[in-house]
N, C-alpha and C positions, 0 to 999 in steps of 0.2 A: 516436503514439498520443494521443488526446484525453483519456483518463483517466490522471491522475497519482496514484501511490501514495506518501503521505508517510510511510512507516514510519521511514526514517532520522530524520527530525526528531523523530518521536514517541519513537522508542528513546533517542535522545540526551537529550531532556528528562527521561525517567525514569530515566536511567542504567542501562538494560538492555543486555545483550550479545545478540547474535543468538541464541546457544546457549540462554540463559535464557529469551528471549521464545519461541522455537521450542518449548522444553520446556512452558512454561506454556500455550502455544496448543494444542500436540498436533500440530505439524506438523515436518517435517524442516528443519534449517538451509538445505538446498538450496532447499527450496520458499519459505523467507523470502527467500533471494536472488533467486528468480525474481519474487517480488512486489516487492521493492525496486527491481529493476532494470527494472521495467516489461514484463517479457516474459510475464506471466501473461495468458491469454486469458479467464479467469473465476476467481471466487471463490464458493465455497459460502457460503450464508447461515449455516451452522453455523461455518465458519471465520471469517467476518466477526464473528459474534457472540462467538466466543472471543477474537478480536483485540480488540475493543472492551471485553470484560470485563477482559481482561489490562491493557490500557492506560487503563482507566477514561475512555473517550472515546466519541464518536458516530461513525457510519459516515462522516459528511461530514468528520471530522477525518482520517480514514485515506485516503479517496478524493475526489478533486476533478476536475472537467471543465474542461479548457483548450482553448478553440476553436483549431483548426488553421487556419493561414492558407491562403486559397484558392489553390490551385497555378496555376489558370488565370486569376486576377484580374490585370488590367493595373494598373500603378502610374500615378497621376495626376502 
């Protein structure tokens, strides 16, 4: 997936456990794991707002786009 979720880094920097973070944001630890592991298909703006409020960050600190290599491109 081209969208990367950097929650591990942000949680480590702030010394928060998954459980503490999940409770503060209002989601389950299982849903935090889905976000952290890149398996989420969508994030509600209300959830993103709560994540940013809890971590005192911007959405771009949580989500970043990484281009995927072209599967059909030939190497030179």
